[in-house]
C-alpha positions, 0 to 999 in steps of 0.5 A: 145530231146526225144530218141527212144530206137531201139534194135538190136537183129540180128548180123549187122556190124559196118557199118549197126550200123553207117548207122543206128545211122546216121539216127537222133541224137534222136536214141539211137542204142543198138546192142544185135546181139546174146544175145539171141542164148541160148533162141533160141536154147532152143525153136526152133527145133535143125535142126534149130538152127544148120542151122541158129545160130553160132556154140556154140553160147549160148547167152549173158548177164543174162536173167533179162538184156535180158529182160530189153532190150526188156522192153525198145525197142520202135523199135526192128531189127529182124531176123531169127530164133528170141524169140518167146515171143518179144511181151509179154517181149516188152510191148513198142514195136510199130515197128518191122522189120523183116530183111529177106523177107518172112513174113511167118517166123513170124507165130510162134511167138507171134508178128503175129497178134498183134497190133505192126506194123511189116514190111519185107525186101520184094523185097530188098533181093538178088533177083538176086542171087535168080533169077539166082539159078531159071535159074540154075534150069532151065537149070540143067533139060533142058540139062540133067545134071541130068543124069551126076550124075547117069551115073557116078554112073553106070560108063557108059554113057546113051547118049539117056537119056539126052534129051537136050532142047533148052531154046529159044522160050520155055514159062517160067511161073512166079508165083509170080512176085515181086522183085524175079519173076521180076528179074527172068522174065528178066533173062528168056527173055534174054535167048530168052525165053517166059515169062508169070506170076501171081501176087496177085494184076495186074495192067492192065493199067500199062506197063509190066514189063521188059521182060514179055509178059504177066501178070495176077491175081491169077485166070490166073495161070491155063491158063498159066500152060498147056502152060509152059515149065518151072514154077518159084515159087516166091510168098509169103506163105499165107494161100491162097497159101498154096499147090497151087500146088496140084494134079490138078495144077501138072495135068494142067502142060505141060507134060514134064515141070520143077518146080522150087520153091525159095519161100517155101514148103508149096506152093507144096504139095509134095505127089502130086509132088512125084505123078507127078514125078511118072507117068513121067509129070514132067521132073523135079523139082528144090527146094530150099525149102521143107516142114518142112526145118526148122526142118528136112531133105526133104522127102526121096521120093524127096530127092532120087528121080534123077529128084529132085534136092534139096537145103538147101535154099541157092538161095539168097546166093552169093559172093556179099551181095545186100540185101537192108533190112538196107537201108529200115530199116533207110528209114522207121526209117526217116519215123517213126520219121516223123509221115509218112508211113512205107514201106512193112507193113505186112497186117495180113489178106493178109499174107505178 
């Protein structure tokens, strides 16, 4: 029986190891989760490693041992952050699975654009938790809760400043109606909101997703923005979506609307966002992401504005882990062994 060398360079549980090994007797799984932490500390910004690596982790094994593991691997299960020179050190590598959903996480490494098949967990992350975060951001500004901190600091209530909104009947625009966006649409519709959205390739011949009143392509975004009270960004970060929300898009947004971003900070032109806030064109912005979030704190102009809620990429976290990465990896592993197509293969030209 020909053995398939599968290397995990992300920490996985004993249950996850058992699931992977149970796929087929041909699988020879090596769990090297945490082994490369020392290398990652040396090559990634300190801001990134402090956020994503276990405190004090310096890796395991010698450089020769780590090189040997990569050199022998045919399949690698990885996460974030990762060794930037994986392709150069893994000549036998045929398939890399990125446990997170975002393909843009891999742009910095040498896998991007290579002949190695790379898959992500797109659509199978903790999408419901992220959708709940989006609704929380909507409610935070709709009910004027951002005013409470200012009043506490001043020691006096400014009752008229809250200006609460009723969500029922308001319009929410979901930019990127994929795994996250579909859950956002369901929750917004459950609150009585009218939901519209966009996706890269809509299928007009199919029925609308649950909760949606309209679903268009990228060209429909400018049509939806002027009528939307809340805009939730859920799309992938690609060259096409870089600074998708620029000064023109903010100008097109409805006066007094709210922006929520649970995708990537680079999709928003932050100077244009700051300008829209300064002009009081927007009611507020809830950002779980920002430009350069893996390298430095948020821009002070935004972080100091009480109309901007910024959190450190925690929208997918909850007391229940419903991430489907290992299930997808195991399904793809069965397909790989059978010579079949894999799900969620990154199209390098498309960007995800």
